[in-house]
Backbone and ligand atoms as CSV (ligand in chain L), in Angstrom:
chain,resi,resn,atom,element,x,y,z
A,1,UNK,N,N,185.474,94.136,141.035
A,1,UNK,CA,C,183.912,94.114,140.989
A,1,UNK,C,C,183.422,95.458,141.066
A,2,UNK,N,N,182.354,95.707,140.414
A,2,UNK,CA,C,181.738,97.039,140.378
A,2,UNK,C,C,180.278,96.867,140.764
A,3,UNK,N,N,179.886,97.634,141.895
A,3,UNK,CA,C,178.624,97.433,142.392
A,3,UNK,C,C,177.761,98.720,142.257
A,4,UNK,N,N,176.531,98.591,142.051
A,4,UNK,CA,C,175.628,99.781,142.155
A,4,UNK,C,C,174.766,99.541,143.383
A,5,UNK,N,N,174.873,100.440,144.302
A,5,UNK,CA,C,174.038,100.344,145.507
A,5,UNK,C,C,172.850,101.242,145.397
A,6,UNK,N,N,171.759,100.712,145.844
A,6,UNK,CA,C,170.510,101.526,145.719
A,6,UNK,C,C,169.862,101.633,147.152
A,7,UNK,N,N,169.316,102.826,147.512
A,7,UNK,CA,C,168.547,102.952,148.682
A,7,UNK,C,C,167.464,104.040,148.525
A,8,UNK,N,N,166.313,103.728,149.076
A,8,UNK,CA,C,165.408,104.846,149.205
A,8,UNK,C,C,165.857,105.725,150.331
A,9,UNK,N,N,165.435,106.975,150.356
A,9,UNK,CA,C,165.677,107.844,151.506
A,9,UNK,C,C,164.999,107.242,152.697
A,10,UNK,N,N,165.438,107.562,153.904
A,10,UNK,CA,C,164.744,107.093,155.085
A,10,UNK,C,C,163.315,107.551,155.082
A,11,UNK,N,N,162.614,106.953,155.972
A,11,UNK,CA,C,161.164,107.337,156.114
A,11,UNK,C,C,161.062,108.790,156.274
A,12,UNK,N,N,160.053,109.430,155.514
A,12,UNK,CA,C,159.899,110.962,155.612
A,12,UNK,C,C,158.636,111.160,156.361
A,13,UNK,N,N,158.426,112.470,156.718
A,13,UNK,CA,C,157.236,112.907,157.343
A,13,UNK,C,C,156.018,112.563,156.476
A,14,UNK,N,N,156.162,112.891,155.187
A,14,UNK,CA,C,155.033,112.549,154.218
A,14,UNK,C,C,154.813,111.001,154.103
A,15,UNK,N,N,155.846,110.131,154.212
A,15,UNK,CA,C,155.599,108.701,154.227
A,15,UNK,C,C,154.681,108.373,155.361
A,16,UNK,N,N,154.963,108.991,156.558
A,16,UNK,CA,C,154.207,108.699,157.782
A,16,UNK,C,C,152.749,109.080,157.611
A,17,UNK,N,N,152.545,110.225,156.867
A,17,UNK,CA,C,151.166,110.786,156.700
A,17,UNK,C,C,150.474,110.183,155.431
A,18,UNK,N,N,151.195,109.329,154.762
A,18,UNK,CA,C,150.615,108.721,153.519
A,18,UNK,C,C,150.467,109.716,152.357
A,19,UNK,N,N,151.241,110.832,152.392
A,19,UNK,CA,C,151.146,111.836,151.306
A,19,UNK,C,C,152.237,111.523,150.283
A,20,UNK,N,N,151.936,111.803,149.028
A,20,UNK,CA,C,152.906,111.635,147.952
A,20,UNK,C,C,153.557,112.832,147.532
A,21,UNK,N,N,154.743,112.685,146.981
A,21,UNK,CA,C,155.568,113.836,146.478
A,21,UNK,C,C,156.045,114.691,147.608
A,22,UNK,N,N,156.018,116.041,147.280
A,22,UNK,CA,C,156.557,117.009,148.294
A,22,UNK,C,C,158.034,117.069,148.553
A,23,UNK,N,N,158.456,117.826,149.551
A,23,UNK,CA,C,159.819,117.913,149.922
A,23,UNK,C,C,159.973,117.897,151.412
A,24,UNK,N,N,159.413,116.826,152.012
A,24,UNK,CA,C,159.432,116.773,153.472
A,24,UNK,C,C,160.694,116.337,154.061
A,25,UNK,N,N,160.910,116.655,155.376
A,25,UNK,CA,C,162.005,116.134,156.102
A,25,UNK,C,C,161.847,114.717,156.478
A,26,UNK,N,N,162.967,114.057,156.954
A,26,UNK,CA,C,162.905,112.677,157.421
A,26,UNK,C,C,162.106,112.704,158.688
A,27,UNK,N,N,161.574,111.572,158.950
A,27,UNK,CA,C,160.918,111.275,160.281
A,27,UNK,C,C,161.981,110.914,161.258
A,28,UNK,N,N,161.643,110.698,162.489
A,28,UNK,CA,C,162.596,110.203,163.519
A,28,UNK,C,C,163.208,108.846,162.981
A,29,UNK,N,N,162.450,107.949,162.590
A,29,UNK,CA,C,162.859,106.636,162.121
A,29,UNK,C,C,163.788,106.860,160.906
A,30,UNK,N,N,163.458,107.755,160.080
A,30,UNK,CA,C,164.228,108.044,158.870
A,30,UNK,C,C,165.612,108.503,159.189
A,31,UNK,N,N,165.692,109.394,160.259
A,31,UNK,CA,C,166.987,109.865,160.719
A,31,UNK,C,C,167.788,108.708,161.262
A,32,UNK,N,N,167.107,107.715,161.921
A,32,UNK,CA,C,167.874,106.632,162.434
A,32,UNK,C,C,168.545,105.853,161.339
A,33,UNK,N,N,167.705,105.643,160.258
A,33,UNK,CA,C,168.291,104.970,159.108
A,33,UNK,C,C,169.523,105.721,158.550
A,34,UNK,N,N,169.433,107.034,158.480
A,34,UNK,CA,C,170.597,107.906,158.009
A,34,UNK,C,C,171.776,107.634,158.894
A,35,UNK,N,N,171.505,107.589,160.181
A,35,UNK,CA,C,172.602,107.390,161.136
A,35,UNK,C,C,173.286,106.040,160.987
A,36,UNK,N,N,172.490,105.019,160.607
A,36,UNK,CA,C,173.032,103.658,160.560
A,36,UNK,C,C,173.735,103.396,159.224
A,37,UNK,N,N,173.350,104.176,158.200
A,37,UNK,CA,C,173.844,103.911,156.854
A,37,UNK,C,C,175.362,103.823,156.744
A,38,UNK,N,N,176.145,104.721,157.361
A,38,UNK,CA,C,177.623,104.609,157.283
A,38,UNK,C,C,178.134,103.295,157.715
A,39,UNK,N,N,177.681,102.743,158.774
A,39,UNK,CA,C,178.178,101.466,159.365
A,39,UNK,C,C,177.751,100.288,158.372
A,40,UNK,N,N,176.511,100.378,157.855
A,40,UNK,CA,C,175.959,99.376,156.935
A,40,UNK,C,C,176.785,99.278,155.730
A,41,UNK,N,N,177.142,100.524,155.121
A,41,UNK,CA,C,177.967,100.627,153.970
A,41,UNK,C,C,179.328,99.961,154.207
A,42,UNK,N,N,179.917,100.384,155.356
A,42,UNK,CA,C,181.295,99.987,155.766
A,42,UNK,C,C,181.405,98.481,155.877
A,43,UNK,N,N,180.373,97.787,156.174
A,43,UNK,CA,C,180.414,96.321,156.259
A,43,UNK,C,C,180.673,95.651,154.925
A,44,UNK,N,N,180.451,96.471,153.819
A,44,UNK,CA,C,180.611,95.856,152.550
A,44,UNK,C,C,181.686,96.514,151.640
A,45,UNK,N,N,181.906,97.811,151.959
A,45,UNK,CA,C,182.908,98.544,151.170
A,45,UNK,C,C,184.163,98.829,152.084
A,46,UNK,N,N,185.239,98.255,151.607
A,46,UNK,CA,C,186.531,98.464,152.356
A,46,UNK,C,C,186.939,99.901,152.304
A,47,UNK,N,N,187.715,100.330,153.269
A,47,UNK,CA,C,188.166,101.722,153.371
A,47,UNK,C,C,188.870,102.250,152.092
A,48,UNK,N,N,189.684,101.276,151.433
A,48,UNK,CA,C,190.445,101.761,150.290
A,48,UNK,C,C,189.594,101.814,149.037
A,49,UNK,N,N,188.367,101.246,149.053
A,49,UNK,CA,C,187.499,101.238,147.830
A,49,UNK,C,C,186.857,102.554,147.645
A,50,UNK,N,N,186.676,102.935,146.369
A,50,UNK,CA,C,186.084,104.240,146.115
A,50,UNK,C,C,184.632,104.148,145.954
A,51,UNK,N,N,183.883,105.106,146.528
A,51,UNK,CA,C,182.378,105.131,146.406
A,51,UNK,C,C,181.944,106.535,146.211
A,52,UNK,N,N,181.009,106.770,145.367
A,52,UNK,CA,C,180.404,108.083,145.233
A,52,UNK,C,C,178.924,107.929,145.460
A,53,UNK,N,N,178.387,108.879,146.195
A,53,UNK,CA,C,176.957,108.880,146.635
A,53,UNK,C,C,176.199,109.877,145.688
A,54,UNK,N,N,175.110,109.382,145.143
A,54,UNK,CA,C,174.257,110.307,144.261
A,54,UNK,C,C,172.958,110.354,144.998
A,55,UNK,N,N,172.435,111.594,145.097
A,55,UNK,CA,C,171.131,111.816,145.672
A,55,UNK,C,C,170.309,112.618,144.689
A,56,UNK,N,N,168.953,112.832,145.018
A,56,UNK,CA,C,168.187,113.680,144.201
A,56,UNK,C,C,168.416,115.103,144.749
A,57,UNK,N,N,167.667,116.112,144.362
A,57,UNK,CA,C,167.771,117.444,144.940
A,57,UNK,C,C,166.881,117.732,146.146
A,58,UNK,N,N,166.126,116.616,146.554
A,58,UNK,CA,C,165.080,116.799,147.544
A,58,UNK,C,C,165.755,116.480,148.888
A,59,UNK,N,N,165.206,117.168,149.906
A,59,UNK,CA,C,165.766,117.215,151.209
A,59,UNK,C,C,165.960,115.801,151.897
A,60,UNK,N,N,164.873,114.975,151.649
A,60,UNK,CA,C,164.861,113.656,152.247
A,60,UNK,C,C,166.039,112.787,151.845
A,61,UNK,N,N,166.400,112.923,150.584
A,61,UNK,CA,C,167.642,112.071,150.066
A,61,UNK,C,C,168.908,112.646,150.612
A,62,UNK,N,N,169.006,114.018,150.665
A,62,UNK,CA,C,170.269,114.626,151.200
A,62,UNK,C,C,170.387,114.328,152.690
A,63,UNK,N,N,169.311,114.379,153.373
A,63,UNK,CA,C,169.347,114.145,154.814
A,63,UNK,C,C,169.763,112.648,155.033
A,64,UNK,N,N,169.284,111.819,154.232
A,64,UNK,CA,C,169.670,110.399,154.341
A,64,UNK,C,C,171.122,110.231,154.087
A,65,UNK,N,N,171.772,111.001,153.196
A,65,UNK,CA,C,173.224,110.828,152.875
A,65,UNK,C,C,174.073,111.627,153.780
A,66,UNK,N,N,173.556,112.334,154.764
A,66,UNK,CA,C,174.272,113.413,155.430
A,66,UNK,C,C,175.518,112.879,156.332
A,67,UNK,N,N,175.406,111.654,156.761
A,67,UNK,CA,C,176.512,111.072,157.620
A,67,UNK,C,C,177.491,110.306,156.791
A,68,UNK,N,N,177.192,110.133,155.519
A,68,UNK,CA,C,178.228,109.460,154.715
A,68,UNK,C,C,179.372,110.386,154.318
A,69,UNK,N,N,180.629,109.937,154.329
A,69,UNK,CA,C,181.746,110.848,154.151
A,69,UNK,C,C,182.318,110.743,152.741
A,70,UNK,N,N,181.679,109.946,151.831
A,70,UNK,CA,C,182.153,109.863,150.471
A,70,UNK,C,C,181.794,111.056,149.623
A,71,UNK,N,N,182.448,111.267,148.511
A,71,UNK,CA,C,182.057,112.383,147.571
A,71,UNK,C,C,180.545,112.200,147.192
A,72,UNK,N,N,179.889,113.354,147.026
A,72,UNK,CA,C,178.454,113.299,146.746
A,72,UNK,C,C,178.149,114.187,145.538
A,73,UNK,N,N,177.038,113.811,144.916
A,73,UNK,CA,C,176.553,114.619,143.736
A,73,UNK,C,C,175.024,114.510,143.788
A,74,UNK,N,N,174.346,115.613,143.611
A,74,UNK,CA,C,172.901,115.545,143.536
A,74,UNK,C,C,172.387,115.878,142.129
A,75,UNK,N,N,171.417,115.066,141.765
A,75,UNK,CA,C,170.872,115.125,140.357
A,75,UNK,C,C,169.389,115.467,140.366
A,76,UNK,N,N,168.908,116.466,139.588
A,76,UNK,CA,C,167.536,116.734,139.443
A,76,UNK,C,C,166.859,115.498,138.701
A,77,UNK,N,N,167.588,114.867,137.944
A,77,UNK,CA,C,167.029,113.631,137.194
A,77,UNK,C,C,166.700,112.493,138.159
A,78,UNK,N,N,167.200,112.639,139.436
A,78,UNK,CA,C,166.792,111.575,140.349
A,78,UNK,C,C,165.651,112.005,141.327
A,79,UNK,N,N,165.037,113.132,141.024
A,79,UNK,CA,C,163.898,113.577,141.796
A,79,UNK,C,C,162.706,112.579,141.616
A,80,UNK,N,N,161.819,112.510,142.634
A,80,UNK,CA,C,160.747,111.537,142.548
A,80,UNK,C,C,159.782,111.870,141.419
A,81,UNK,N,N,159.135,110.902,140.914
A,81,UNK,CA,C,158.101,111.042,139.860
A,81,UNK,C,C,157.188,112.227,140.297
A,82,UNK,N,N,157.011,113.176,139.350
A,82,UNK,CA,C,156.301,114.399,139.649
A,82,UNK,C,C,154.754,114.080,139.607
A,83,UNK,N,N,154.095,114.225,140.703
A,83,UNK,CA,C,152.723,113.931,140.824
A,83,UNK,C,C,151.773,115.119,140.424
A,84,UNK,N,N,152.299,116.200,139.936
A,84,UNK,CA,C,151.583,117.315,139.445
A,84,UNK,C,C,150.473,117.811,140.401
A,85,UNK,N,N,149.274,117.968,139.925
A,85,UNK,CA,C,148.174,118.407,140.821
A,85,UNK,C,C,147.914,117.478,142.075
A,86,UNK,N,N,148.396,116.287,141.980
A,86,UNK,CA,C,148.207,115.416,143.141
A,86,UNK,C,C,149.327,115.402,144.149
A,87,UNK,N,N,150.333,116.214,143.909
A,87,UNK,CA,C,151.542,116.423,144.862
A,87,UNK,C,C,150.982,116.778,146.220
A,88,UNK,N,N,151.412,116.109,147.336
A,88,UNK,CA,C,150.994,116.480,148.650
A,88,UNK,C,C,149.665,115.770,149.061
A,89,UNK,N,N,148.998,115.072,148.225
A,89,UNK,CA,C,147.713,114.321,148.564
A,89,UNK,C,C,148.029,112.954,149.029
A,90,UNK,N,N,147.077,112.416,149.761
A,90,UNK,CA,C,147.103,110.922,150.060
A,90,UNK,C,C,146.384,110.182,148.855
A,91,UNK,N,N,146.471,108.984,148.804
A,91,UNK,CA,C,145.804,108.181,147.607
A,91,UNK,C,C,144.230,108.289,147.837
A,92,UNK,N,N,143.826,108.303,149.102
A,92,UNK,CA,C,142.347,108.485,149.371
A,92,UNK,C,C,141.875,109.838,148.818
A,93,UNK,N,N,142.692,110.893,149.085
A,93,UNK,CA,C,142.277,112.254,148.573
A,93,UNK,C,C,142.251,112.245,147.111
A,94,UNK,N,N,143.231,111.598,146.488
A,94,UNK,CA,C,143.273,111.585,145.067
A,94,UNK,C,C,142.001,110.951,144.556
A,95,UNK,N,N,141.618,109.709,145.126
A,95,UNK,CA,C,140.462,108.983,144.665
A,95,UNK,C,C,139.248,109.846,144.795
A,96,UNK,N,N,139.135,110.637,145.823
A,96,UNK,CA,C,138.007,111.505,146.024
A,96,UNK,C,C,137.937,112.718,145.092
A,97,UNK,N,N,139.136,113.363,144.896
A,97,UNK,CA,C,139.120,114.612,144.187
A,97,UNK,C,C,139.240,114.389,142.675
A,98,UNK,N,N,139.935,113.312,142.285
A,98,UNK,CA,C,140.230,113.073,140.854
A,98,UNK,C,C,139.818,111.610,140.605
A,99,UNK,N,N,138.586,111.235,140.654
A,99,UNK,CA,C,138.288,109.749,140.538
A,99,UNK,C,C,138.666,109.220,139.177
A,100,UNK,N,N,138.509,110.005,138.141
A,100,UNK,CA,C,138.864,109.444,136.793
A,100,UNK,C,C,140.287,109.152,136.670
A,101,UNK,N,N,141.079,110.087,137.247
A,101,UNK,CA,C,142.498,109.916,137.193
A,101,UNK,C,C,142.954,108.712,137.976
A,102,UNK,N,N,142.324,108.546,139.155
A,102,UNK,CA,C,142.680,107.488,139.986
A,102,UNK,C,C,142.430,106.136,139.278
A,103,UNK,N,N,141.299,106.100,138.542
A,103,UNK,CA,C,140.984,104.852,137.804
A,103,UNK,C,C,141.923,104.697,136.677
A,104,UNK,N,N,142.229,105.763,135.945
A,104,UNK,CA,C,143.078,105.636,134.808
A,104,UNK,C,C,144.537,105.179,135.269
A,105,UNK,N,N,144.947,105.565,136.374
A,105,UNK,CA,C,146.264,105.128,136.897
A,105,UNK,C,C,146.205,103.618,137.223
A,106,UNK,N,N,145.060,103.254,137.793
A,106,UNK,CA,C,144.877,101.880,138.164
A,106,UNK,C,C,144.879,100.937,136.870
A,107,UNK,N,N,144.241,101.549,135.819
A,107,UNK,CA,C,144.186,100.726,134.568
A,107,UNK,C,C,145.549,100.638,133.901
A,108,UNK,N,N,146.311,101.663,133.998
A,108,UNK,CA,C,147.647,101.658,133.263
A,108,UNK,C,C,148.667,102.537,134.063
A,109,UNK,N,N,149.184,101.906,135.075
A,109,UNK,CA,C,150.098,102.628,135.948
A,109,UNK,C,C,151.361,103.081,135.271
A,110,UNK,N,N,151.814,102.348,134.270
A,110,UNK,CA,C,153.092,102.699,133.580
A,110,UNK,C,C,152.862,103.949,132.715
A,111,UNK,N,N,151.798,103.991,131.988
A,111,UNK,CA,C,151.551,105.086,131.003
A,111,UNK,C,C,150.881,106.314,131.654
A,112,UNK,N,N,150.226,106.123,132.750
A,112,UNK,CA,C,149.372,107.182,133.320
A,112,UNK,C,C,150.331,108.416,133.690
A,113,UNK,N,N,149.922,109.556,133.157
A,113,UNK,CA,C,150.643,110.774,133.517
A,113,UNK,C,C,149.861,111.640,134.445
A,114,UNK,N,N,150.329,111.939,135.585
A,114,UNK,CA,C,149.604,112.923,136.555
A,114,UNK,C,C,149.424,114.236,135.776
A,115,UNK,N,N,148.168,114.849,136.041
A,115,UNK,CA,C,147.933,116.239,135.476
A,115,UNK,C,C,149.144,117.204,135.843
A,116,UNK,N,N,149.812,117.727,134.865
A,116,UNK,CA,C,150.927,118.598,135.131
A,116,UNK,C,C,152.074,117.835,135.797
A,117,UNK,N,N,152.128,116.638,135.613
A,117,UNK,CA,C,153.237,115.771,136.177
A,117,UNK,C,C,153.730,114.708,135.240
A,118,UNK,N,N,154.139,113.597,135.801
A,118,UNK,CA,C,154.829,112.566,135.013
A,118,UNK,C,C,154.236,111.213,135.086
A,119,UNK,N,N,154.624,110.369,134.168
A,119,UNK,CA,C,154.315,108.981,134.202
A,119,UNK,C,C,155.593,108.155,134.433
A,120,UNK,N,N,155.491,106.908,134.736
A,120,UNK,CA,C,156.717,106.074,134.842
A,120,UNK,C,C,157.454,106.114,133.557
A,121,UNK,N,N,156.827,106.077,132.412
A,121,UNK,CA,C,157.501,106.170,131.147
A,121,UNK,C,C,158.302,107.409,131.116
A,122,UNK,N,N,157.773,108.622,131.482
A,122,UNK,CA,C,158.476,109.829,131.507
A,122,UNK,C,C,159.731,109.713,132.434
A,123,UNK,N,N,159.655,109.145,133.514
A,123,UNK,CA,C,160.746,108.980,134.479
A,123,UNK,C,C,161.883,108.224,133.752
A,124,UNK,N,N,161.512,107.099,133.152
A,124,UNK,CA,C,162.542,106.283,132.472
A,124,UNK,C,C,163.243,107.068,131.461
A,125,UNK,N,N,162.584,107.874,130.705
A,125,UNK,CA,C,163.267,108.815,129.699
A,125,UNK,C,C,164.227,109.822,130.371
A,126,UNK,N,N,163.752,110.392,131.421
A,126,UNK,CA,C,164.735,111.396,132.028
A,126,UNK,C,C,165.928,110.686,132.814
A,127,UNK,N,N,165.697,109.434,133.001
A,127,UNK,CA,C,166.824,108.648,133.716
A,127,UNK,C,C,167.980,108.237,132.776
A,128,UNK,N,N,167.725,108.413,131.469
A,128,UNK,CA,C,168.737,107.916,130.496
A,128,UNK,C,C,170.078,108.527,130.766
A,129,UNK,N,N,170.305,109.764,131.013
A,129,UNK,CA,C,171.771,110.258,131.331
A,129,UNK,C,C,172.265,109.603,132.564
A,130,UNK,N,N,171.450,109.349,133.534
A,130,UNK,CA,C,171.931,108.688,134.756
A,130,UNK,C,C,172.462,107.308,134.468
A,131,UNK,N,N,171.603,106.568,133.633
A,131,UNK,CA,C,172.028,105.218,133.238
A,131,UNK,C,C,173.394,105.190,132.421
A,132,UNK,N,N,173.494,106.192,131.593
A,132,UNK,CA,C,174.640,106.283,130.768
A,132,UNK,C,C,175.818,106.501,131.649
A,133,UNK,N,N,175.763,107.527,132.584
A,133,UNK,CA,C,176.779,107.891,133.425
A,133,UNK,C,C,177.217,106.687,134.397
A,134,UNK,N,N,176.189,105.947,134.787
A,134,UNK,CA,C,176.502,104.725,135.588
A,134,UNK,C,C,177.383,103.779,134.962
A,135,UNK,N,N,177.186,103.603,133.655
A,135,UNK,CA,C,177.941,102.657,132.887
A,135,UNK,C,C,179.512,102.957,132.997
A,136,UNK,N,N,179.771,104.217,133.130
A,136,UNK,CA,C,181.234,104.654,133.151
A,136,UNK,C,C,181.855,104.732,134.544
A,137,UNK,N,N,181.047,104.417,135.593
A,137,UNK,CA,C,181.553,104.671,136.943
A,137,UNK,C,C,181.935,103.436,137.714
A,138,UNK,N,N,182.666,103.688,138.752
A,138,UNK,CA,C,183.043,102.502,139.615
A,138,UNK,C,C,181.843,102.358,140.618
A,139,UNK,N,N,182.115,102.253,141.871
A,139,UNK,CA,C,181.021,101.954,142.869
A,139,UNK,C,C,180.172,103.244,143.079
A,140,UNK,N,N,178.899,103.144,142.982
A,140,UNK,CA,C,177.986,104.317,143.190
A,140,UNK,C,C,176.885,103.771,144.156
A,141,UNK,N,N,176.621,104.772,145.130
A,141,UNK,CA,C,175.383,104.515,145.969
A,141,UNK,C,C,174.399,105.557,145.567
A,142,UNK,N,N,173.266,105.047,145.070
A,142,UNK,CA,C,172.147,106.058,144.644
A,142,UNK,C,C,171.094,106.107,145.755
A,143,UNK,N,N,170.925,107.218,146.392
A,143,UNK,CA,C,169.838,107.369,147.410
A,143,UNK,C,C,168.793,108.193,146.741
A,144,UNK,N,N,167.668,107.633,146.446
A,144,UNK,CA,C,166.661,108.349,145.784
A,144,UNK,C,C,165.161,107.861,146.163
A,145,UNK,N,N,164.270,107.904,145.287
A,145,UNK,CA,C,162.929,107.676,145.639
A,145,UNK,C,C,162.332,106.384,145.053
A,146,UNK,N,N,161.212,106.024,145.574
A,146,UNK,CA,C,160.541,104.772,145.255
A,146,UNK,C,C,160.364,104.594,143.736
A,147,UNK,N,N,159.686,105.469,143.084
A,147,UNK,CA,C,159.399,105.278,141.601
A,147,UNK,C,C,160.713,105.228,140.686
A,148,UNK,N,N,161.632,106.127,141.081
A,148,UNK,CA,C,162.861,106.295,140.374
A,148,UNK,C,C,163.661,104.981,140.624
A,149,UNK,N,N,163.678,104.415,141.765
A,149,UNK,CA,C,164.448,103.277,142.081
A,149,UNK,C,C,163.826,102.076,141.300
A,150,UNK,N,N,162.403,102.004,141.235
A,150,UNK,CA,C,161.881,100.901,140.567
A,150,UNK,C,C,162.265,100.846,139.120
A,151,UNK,N,N,162.416,102.044,138.493
A,151,UNK,CA,C,162.881,102.122,137.091
A,151,UNK,C,C,164.336,101.708,136.942
A,152,UNK,N,N,165.207,102.157,137.788
A,152,UNK,CA,C,166.599,101.758,137.707
A,152,UNK,C,C,166.724,100.273,137.965
A,153,UNK,N,N,166.071,99.831,138.959
A,153,UNK,CA,C,166.127,98.361,139.248
A,153,UNK,C,C,165.647,97.496,138.100
A,154,UNK,N,N,164.515,97.869,137.550
A,154,UNK,CA,C,163.982,97.144,136.381
A,154,UNK,C,C,164.939,97.035,135.225
A,155,UNK,N,N,165.631,98.234,135.018
A,155,UNK,CA,C,166.585,98.338,133.932
A,155,UNK,C,C,167.758,97.375,134.112
A,156,UNK,N,N,168.302,97.386,135.350
A,156,UNK,CA,C,169.512,96.424,135.561
A,156,UNK,C,C,169.021,95.010,135.658
A,157,UNK,N,N,167.801,94.714,136.040
A,157,UNK,CA,C,167.361,93.352,136.179
A,157,UNK,C,C,166.845,92.836,134.912
A,158,UNK,N,N,166.865,93.722,133.809
A,158,UNK,CA,C,166.328,93.293,132.539
A,158,UNK,C,C,164.852,92.921,132.512
A,159,UNK,N,N,164.209,93.639,133.365
A,159,UNK,CA,C,162.674,93.443,133.410
A,159,UNK,C,C,162.099,94.420,132.447
A,160,UNK,N,N,161.055,93.931,131.711
A,160,UNK,CA,C,160.429,94.948,130.726
A,160,UNK,C,C,159.988,96.220,131.429
A,161,UNK,N,N,160.187,97.343,130.773
A,161,UNK,CA,C,159.863,98.699,131.354
A,161,UNK,C,C,158.533,98.732,131.983
A,162,UNK,N,N,157.502,98.134,131.361
A,162,UNK,CA,C,156.101,98.268,131.692
A,162,UNK,C,C,155.898,97.668,133.086
A,163,UNK,N,N,156.850,96.827,133.543
A,163,UNK,CA,C,156.706,96.232,134.859
A,163,UNK,C,C,157.336,97.022,135.928
A,164,UNK,N,N,158.059,98.120,135.576
A,164,UNK,CA,C,158.760,99.019,136.573
A,164,UNK,C,C,157.885,99.367,137.791
A,165,UNK,N,N,156.530,99.736,137.497
A,165,UNK,CA,C,155.760,100.295,138.626
A,165,UNK,C,C,155.530,99.235,139.730
A,166,UNK,N,N,155.791,97.949,139.515
A,166,UNK,CA,C,155.498,96.903,140.425
A,166,UNK,C,C,156.727,96.292,141.064
A,167,UNK,N,N,157.945,96.918,140.886
A,167,UNK,CA,C,159.139,96.408,141.548
A,167,UNK,C,C,159.002,96.774,143.108
A,168,UNK,N,N,159.438,95.773,143.900
A,168,UNK,CA,C,159.380,96.054,145.321
A,168,UNK,C,C,160.668,96.666,145.894
A,169,UNK,N,N,160.615,97.898,146.305
A,169,UNK,CA,C,161.833,98.650,146.744
A,169,UNK,C,C,161.395,99.214,148.187
A,170,UNK,N,N,161.593,98.336,149.262
A,170,UNK,CA,C,161.123,98.753,150.558
A,170,UNK,C,C,161.940,99.843,151.163
A,171,UNK,N,N,161.430,100.514,152.155
A,171,UNK,CA,C,162.295,101.516,152.957
A,171,UNK,C,C,163.315,100.759,153.792
A,172,UNK,N,N,164.414,101.539,154.110
A,172,UNK,CA,C,165.419,101.071,155.071
A,172,UNK,C,C,165.998,99.744,154.635
A,173,UNK,N,N,166.334,99.599,153.373
A,173,UNK,CA,C,166.925,98.480,152.833
A,173,UNK,C,C,167.939,98.820,151.708
A,174,UNK,N,N,169.187,98.446,151.881
A,174,UNK,CA,C,170.186,98.670,150.889
A,174,UNK,C,C,170.122,97.474,149.880
A,175,UNK,N,N,170.230,97.861,148.548
A,175,UNK,CA,C,170.121,96.895,147.547
A,175,UNK,C,C,171.436,97.012,146.798
A,176,UNK,N,N,172.129,95.811,146.696
A,176,UNK,CA,C,173.424,95.832,145.952
A,176,UNK,C,C,173.289,95.096,144.610
A,177,UNK,N,N,173.524,95.776,143.593
A,177,UNK,CA,C,173.460,95.156,142.252
A,177,UNK,C,C,174.866,95.032,141.722
A,178,UNK,N,N,175.107,93.808,141.147
A,178,UNK,CA,C,176.436,93.472,140.607
A,178,UNK,C,C,176.108,93.068,139.139
A,179,UNK,N,N,176.214,94.004,138.225
A,179,UNK,CA,C,175.897,93.633,136.779
A,179,UNK,C,C,176.966,92.759,136.133
A,180,UNK,N,N,176.582,91.618,135.692
A,180,UNK,CA,C,177.417,90.651,135.059
A,180,UNK,C,C,177.064,90.584,133.561
A,181,UNK,N,N,177.766,89.849,132.768
A,181,UNK,CA,C,177.513,89.839,131.291
A,181,UNK,C,C,176.099,89.436,130.967
A,182,UNK,N,N,175.629,88.374,131.637
A,182,UNK,CA,C,174.274,87.913,131.226
A,182,UNK,C,C,173.199,88.098,132.321
A,183,UNK,N,N,173.550,88.595,133.482
A,183,UNK,CA,C,172.599,88.739,134.482
A,183,UNK,C,C,173.138,89.731,135.587
A,184,UNK,N,N,172.223,90.227,136.401
A,184,UNK,CA,C,172.687,91.111,137.438
A,184,UNK,C,C,172.440,90.346,138.785
A,185,UNK,N,N,173.486,90.240,139.646
A,185,UNK,CA,C,173.284,89.573,140.936
A,185,UNK,C,C,172.831,90.673,141.901
A,186,UNK,N,N,171.860,90.252,142.803
A,186,UNK,CA,C,171.278,91.164,143.735
A,186,UNK,C,C,171.498,90.636,145.169
A,187,UNK,N,N,171.823,91.617,146.079
A,187,UNK,CA,C,171.834,91.355,147.485
A,187,UNK,C,C,171.005,92.370,148.144
A,188,UNK,N,N,170.094,92.020,149.009
A,188,UNK,CA,C,169.335,92.976,149.822
A,188,UNK,C,C,169.702,92.988,151.299
A,189,UNK,N,N,170.007,94.114,151.834
A,189,UNK,CA,C,170.462,94.200,153.184
A,189,UNK,C,C,169.458,95.089,154.004
A,190,UNK,N,N,168.670,94.500,154.831
A,190,UNK,CA,C,167.773,95.236,155.616
A,190,UNK,C,C,168.367,95.838,156.859
A,191,UNK,N,N,168.158,97.160,157.035
A,191,UNK,CA,C,168.724,97.758,158.263
A,191,UNK,C,C,167.789,97.422,159.385
A,192,UNK,N,N,168.397,97.200,160.532
A,192,UNK,CA,C,167.454,96.831,161.652
A,192,UNK,C,C,167.269,98.084,162.499
A,193,UNK,N,N,166.162,98.824,162.342
A,193,UNK,CA,C,165.884,99.983,163.073
A,193,UNK,C,C,164.430,100.020,163.534
L,1,F6P,O1,O,154.829,107.435,148.693
L,1,F6P,C1,C,156.089,107.640,148.419
L,1,F6P,C2,C,156.343,107.881,146.888
L,1,F6P,O2,O,157.693,108.029,146.661
L,1,F6P,C3,C,155.508,109.051,146.292
L,1,F6P,O3,O,156.245,110.291,146.468
L,1,F6P,C4,C,155.344,108.576,144.841
L,1,F6P,O4,O,154.317,109.376,144.202
L,1,F6P,C5,C,155.001,107.185,145.068
L,1,F6P,O5,O,155.799,106.764,146.140
L,1,F6P,C6,C,155.284,106.281,143.925
L,1,F6P,O6,O,154.732,105.021,144.081
L,1,F6P,P1,P,153.445,104.617,143.265
L,1,F6P,O7,O,153.802,104.779,141.807
L,1,F6P,O8,O,153.187,103.192,143.666
L,1,F6P,O9,O,152.302,105.577,143.589
């Protein structure tokens, strides 16, 4: 069997403050998730099975992976959707400072591209090499960000791309995908922290 494991990074300082983007450290709770992750993974992956951990280039994903002893690789293509001029703001601040953008995103979250940043469609395009590489691999654990995971999840679940922005990818939850010929089986494992 070949599994693709997905996880968001542990809760970050920015998550706590409701800010988007950035390159914040994990919060205390986020670190707890990182500490739990090796045991959680070991419950499902036997010692002789191979696993490779992929992260983004951002601190919060590397910190989440830090206690895992498997081979690791970090990819720029796994960095969070670039929020451009809105990077580091809360949604309230965006609504105040860029009301037209806020509305445009609400009207079409899939196509909306942040000023100087990206849309969900842009993220899907830059994920193409990742998806290609995944097809050739054995077990992979991908520790990355909410928007990126929504796109990867929608791809494997055969959900139309336009619905990617609404996939539910909670914090502190491991998602195991098992791609089969006609469907992908999903298991969600919630860490208790
Ligand atoms: O809030 C965490 C976060 O990963 C942000 O960095 C990112 O902009 C956002 O989630 C993506 O979610 P949404 O597309 O729903 O704003």
